[in-house]
TORMAR-401016 format. One line per 4 residues: number of its first residue (from 1); their letters; for each residue z, y, x of C-alpha. Coordinates in steps of 0.001 Angstrom, whole numbers. Layout:
NUM> A> Z,Y,X  ...
***
This chain:
1> MSFL> 82012,125356,75749  80654,124055,72441  81750,127313,70763  79509,129281,73150
5> IFLL> 76630,126918,72403  77298,127423,68680  77101,131211,69192  73865,130819,71142
9> VGLI> 72369,128606,68418  73465,131217,65865  71760,133963,67857  68548,131954,68132
13> AGII> 68645,131103,64422  69263,134747,63502  66360,135961,65655  63974,133393,64177
17> AKAV> 65133,134144,60628  64675,137904,61157  61189,137220,62545  60322,135162,59461
21> MPGR> 61816,137770,57090  61481,141083,58982  62624,143463,56252  61796,147062,55425
25> AGEP> 61796,150025,57765  65229,151583,58015  66994,148371,57015  70118,147849,59115
29> GGWL> 69906,144856,61354  70785,145273,64989  71728,142519,67402  75274,142203,66086
33> LTIV> 74105,141700,62502  71486,139239,63728  74182,137196,65487  76450,137307,62431
37> LGIA> 73611,136227,60134  72686,133450,62521  76251,132166,62776  76732,132290,59012
41> GAFL> 73360,130589,58643  74430,127911,61111  77491,127195,58981  75437,127111,55780
45> GGFL> 72635,125116,57397  75103,122618,58852  76678,122179,55436  73291,121729,53756
49> GNLF> 72115,119367,56482  75201,117210,56078  74842,117368,52298  71298,116009,52516
53> GAQS> 72241,113428,55148  70378,115072,58021  71674,114874,61579  72428,118600,61844
57> ANAS> 75920,118582,63282  76109,119438,66958  79060,117192,67804  77943,116504,71373
61> GSFS> 78037,120210,72269  74371,120305,73207  71270,121838,71675  69622,120024,68812
65> LMGI> 66274,121042,67365  67331,119734,63969  70543,121772,64205  68586,124919,65043
69> LWAV> 66158,124214,62182  69011,123882,59666  70651,127016,61084  67390,128938,60617
73> IGSI> 67080,127655,57039  70670,128723,56359  70025,132154,57922  66915,132686,55800
77> IIIA> 68907,131814,52671  71644,134283,53653  69119,137059,54373  67423,136436,51018
81> LARL> 70751,136513,49174  71843,139668,50999  68614,141400,50047  68935,140206,46478
85> FTGR> 72426,141657,46081  72072,144792,48225  68563,145853,47274  67914,149452,46357
89> RAV> 68503,150167,42704  67107,153039,40703  69808,155490,39666
***
């Protein structure tokens, strides 16, 4: 059950991160990519939260606002890095 909650937190984090950093027209980013970015951001945010001593881990299997906040921060970092490395380059 906690895995499903983790996926839901990842989805929420991905949606919030995409709302904060909407991107250009024509940029790929459907629901599946949003979920993947959110889940990856949840991993990164959980790592960063634990690194800084924040209570970001969701060990009880329930929602945590701090966990969602760290997941959103991690998702924003991943979106920024993806755009940095996959940006359009002049040929």
